[in-house]
C-alpha positions as CSV (number, residue, x, y, z in Angstrom):
1,M,27.0,-6.9,3.2
2,A,22.7,-6.3,3.3
3,V,21.6,-3.8,0.5
4,Y,18.9,-2.6,3.0
5,G,18.3,-1.1,6.4
6,T,19.9,1.3,8.1
7,E,21.6,1.1,11.7
8,P,19.1,2.7,14.4
9,Y,21.6,5.2,15.6
10,K,21.3,6.8,12.7
11,L,17.6,7.1,12.9
12,Y,17.4,9.4,16.0
13,R,19.3,12.6,17.7
14,T,21.8,12.9,20.2
15,G,19.9,13.3,23.2
16,A,16.5,11.9,22.0
17,P,13.8,10.8,24.4
18,D,13.7,7.4,25.1
19,T,11.0,6.2,23.3
20,S,12.7,7.7,20.3
21,V,15.5,5.3,20.7
22,A,13.5,2.5,21.2
23,A,11.3,3.2,18.2
24,A,14.6,3.4,16.2
25,Y,15.5,-0.2,17.3
26,E,12.0,-1.4,16.6
27,V,11.6,-0.3,13.2
28,N,12.5,-2.6,10.1
29,T,14.2,-0.5,8.0
30,S,15.3,-3.6,5.3
31,R,11.9,-3.9,4.9
32,L,10.8,-0.5,4.3
33,E,13.7,0.3,2.3
34,K,12.9,-2.7,0.2
35,M,9.7,-1.2,-0.3
36,V,10.3,2.0,-1.2
37,H,13.2,0.9,-3.8
38,D,10.6,-1.3,-5.1
39,V,8.2,1.7,-6.0
40,I,10.5,3.6,-7.5
41,R,11.6,1.0,-9.6
42,S,8.2,0.3,-10.6
43,F,8.4,4.0,-12.5
44,G,10.8,2.8,-14.7
45,D,12.5,5.1,-16.5
46,K,10.7,8.7,-16.2
47,G,11.1,8.6,-12.8
48,C,8.8,9.3,-9.9
49,I,8.3,12.2,-7.0
50,S,7.4,11.8,-3.2
51,D,3.9,12.0,-3.6
52,D,3.5,9.3,-6.3
53,V,5.4,6.7,-4.4
54,R,3.4,8.0,-0.9
55,E,-0.1,7.4,-2.9
56,V,1.3,3.8,-3.5
57,M,2.6,3.2,0.1
58,S,-0.9,5.1,1.2
59,D,-1.1,2.5,4.1
60,F,2.4,3.6,5.8
61,A,2.7,7.0,7.4
62,Y,4.6,9.5,5.8
63,S,7.8,9.8,7.5
64,S,8.0,5.5,7.1
65,V,8.4,6.2,3.5
66,T,10.2,9.8,3.1
67,A,12.8,9.2,5.3
68,R,14.0,5.9,3.0
69,Y,15.0,8.0,0.1
70,R,18.2,9.5,1.6
71,S,19.4,6.0,2.8
72,L,18.5,4.4,-1.3
73,E,20.5,7.6,-2.2
74,E,23.3,7.3,0.3
75,K,23.7,3.5,-1.2
76,E,23.4,4.5,-5.1
77,L,19.9,2.9,-5.0
78,I,18.7,5.8,-6.6
79,R,19.4,9.0,-7.9
80,Y,17.8,12.1,-8.2
81,T,17.3,13.1,-11.7
82,G,17.7,17.1,-11.4
83,E,14.4,17.2,-13.1
84,K,11.3,18.7,-10.8
85,R,7.5,18.4,-11.4
86,K,4.9,19.8,-9.9
87,G,3.2,17.3,-6.6
88,L,-0.2,17.7,-4.9
89,S,0.9,20.8,-3.0
90,G,1.9,22.4,-6.4
91,R,5.7,22.9,-5.9
92,G,7.9,21.2,-7.6
93,Q,9.2,17.6,-6.0
94,R,12.7,16.2,-7.1
95,V,12.4,13.4,-9.8
96,M,13.8,9.8,-8.2
97,V,15.2,7.1,-10.3
98,V,16.5,3.0,-9.5
99,D,20.2,3.4,-10.4
100,S,19.9,0.4,-11.8
101,H,23.8,-0.1,-12.2
102,P,25.9,1.3,-9.5
103,I,28.4,-1.7,-9.4
104,Q,29.0,-1.0,-12.9
105,R,29.8,2.4,-12.8
106,D,32.0,1.9,-9.9
107,L,33.8,-0.7,-11.3
108,W,34.3,1.8,-14.7
109,A,34.7,5.0,-12.3
110,G,38.6,4.6,-13.2
111,F,39.0,4.4,-16.8
């Protein structure tokens, strides 16, 4: 099973225009998810906020970066710490960290 990547049908809403559907099948979500995951990992235990990730990935469109957080969280590759930090807008943003041992957590969940 591939760790990275999102099925194209999850990337567009029901009734979306043909252009949106076509774009969903063209985007390389595996590559983008791995890149975003690597950036979040680079911040270590202190974690990061979306503005931090977007600064590192400034050559990529906002939505290309921020859309990956949900899929990485669903796959338990990242988690939100519950902490918030002030972003560039002055508003609080959730702190993300890489979940280093998701498989171990699953193995020990029944004990």
